[in-house]
C-alpha positions in Angstrom: -68.5 16.7 13.9 -65.0 17.7 15.9 -64.8 13.7 16.8 -64.6 13.1 12.9 -62.3 15.8 12.4 -60.0 13.7 14.9 -60.5 10.2 13.3 -59.8 12.1 10.3 -56.7 13.4 12.0 -56.0 9.8 13.5 -56.0 8.3 10.5 -53.8 10.4 8.2 -51.2 10.6 10.8 -51.1 6.5 11.0 -51.0 6.6 6.9 -48.2 9.5 7.0 -46.5 6.7 9.7 -46.8 4.2 7.3 -45.7 5.7 4.3 -42.5 6.7 6.5 -41.6 3.3 7.5 -42.5 2.1 3.7 -40.2 4.3 2.6 -37.8 4.0 5.1 -37.6 0.2 4.2 -37.9 0.8 0.5 -34.5 2.9 0.6 -32.8 0.5 3.7 -30.9 -1.4 1.1 -30.0 1.6 -0.8 -28.7 3.2 2.3 -26.7 0.0 3.1 -25.3 -0.2 -0.1 -24.3 3.2 -0.2 -22.6 3.1 3.8 -21.0 0.0 2.6 -19.3 2.1 -0.5 -18.1 4.5 2.2 -16.5 2.1 4.5 -14.9 0.8 1.2 -13.7 3.6 0.0 -12.3 4.7 3.4 -10.5 0.9 3.7 -8.9 2.0 0.1 -7.5 5.2 1.4 -5.7 3.1 4.1 -5.2 0.6 1.6 -2.7 3.2 -0.1 -1.3 5.2 2.7 0.0 1.8 3.7 1.3 1.0 0.0 3.0 4.3 0.1 4.8 3.6 3.5 5.8 0.1 1.7 7.2 1.5 -1.3 8.9 4.0 1.2 10.5 1.2 3.4 10.9 -0.6 -0.1 12.9 2.4 -1.4 15.0 2.9 1.5 15.9 -1.3 1.4 16.7 -1.0 -2.0 19.2 2.0 -1.2 20.9 0.2 1.3 21.2 -2.6 -0.6 22.8 -0.2 -3.5 25.4 1.2 -0.9 26.7 -2.7 0.4 26.9 -3.4 -3.3 29.4 -0.3 -3.5 31.0 -0.6 -0.4 31.4 -4.6 -1.3 32.8 -3.7 -4.8 35.4 -0.8 -2.7 36.5 -3.8 -0.1 37.7 -6.5 -3.3 39.2 -3.6 -5.0 41.6 -2.7 -1.7 41.8 -6.5 -0.8 43.2 -7.1 -4.5 45.8 -4.4 -3.9 48.2 -6.4 -1.7 48.1 -9.6 -4.0 48.8 -7.4 -7.2 51.7 -5.8 -5.6 53.1 -9.3 -4.9 52.2 -10.3 -8.5 54.2 -7.4 -9.8 56.7 -7.6 -7.9 57.3 -12.0 -8.4 57.4 -10.7 -12.0 53.6 -12.1 -12.8 51.0 -10.0 -14.2 47.1 -10.9 -13.3 46.2 -10.7 -16.6 48.6 -13.1 -18.2 46.9 -15.4 -14.9 43.5 -15.2 -16.3 44.7 -15.6 -20.3 46.3 -18.4 -19.5 43.6 -19.5 -17.4 41.0 -19.0 -20.4 
């Protein structure tokens, strides 16, 4: 009687192990999908961070370009001043020259 109980116990243990293996195999693809989704989420976070850093860099580049444009415009005003003085001293008006050329 005890031997039969041991055999039944062994059979039940084997059956439980087989069921567990079957469940593990059945859910393995789903677990793999969830793992990939988690990795994708992490990758998207890294991509978002990189895009934010790129946006900051572009914003800084735009600000520098704007500053360069303003400096260039100021330089043109300063560089024109001597020629404007000479033209006025010579009796020529820059606007007259431009309208004659048009």
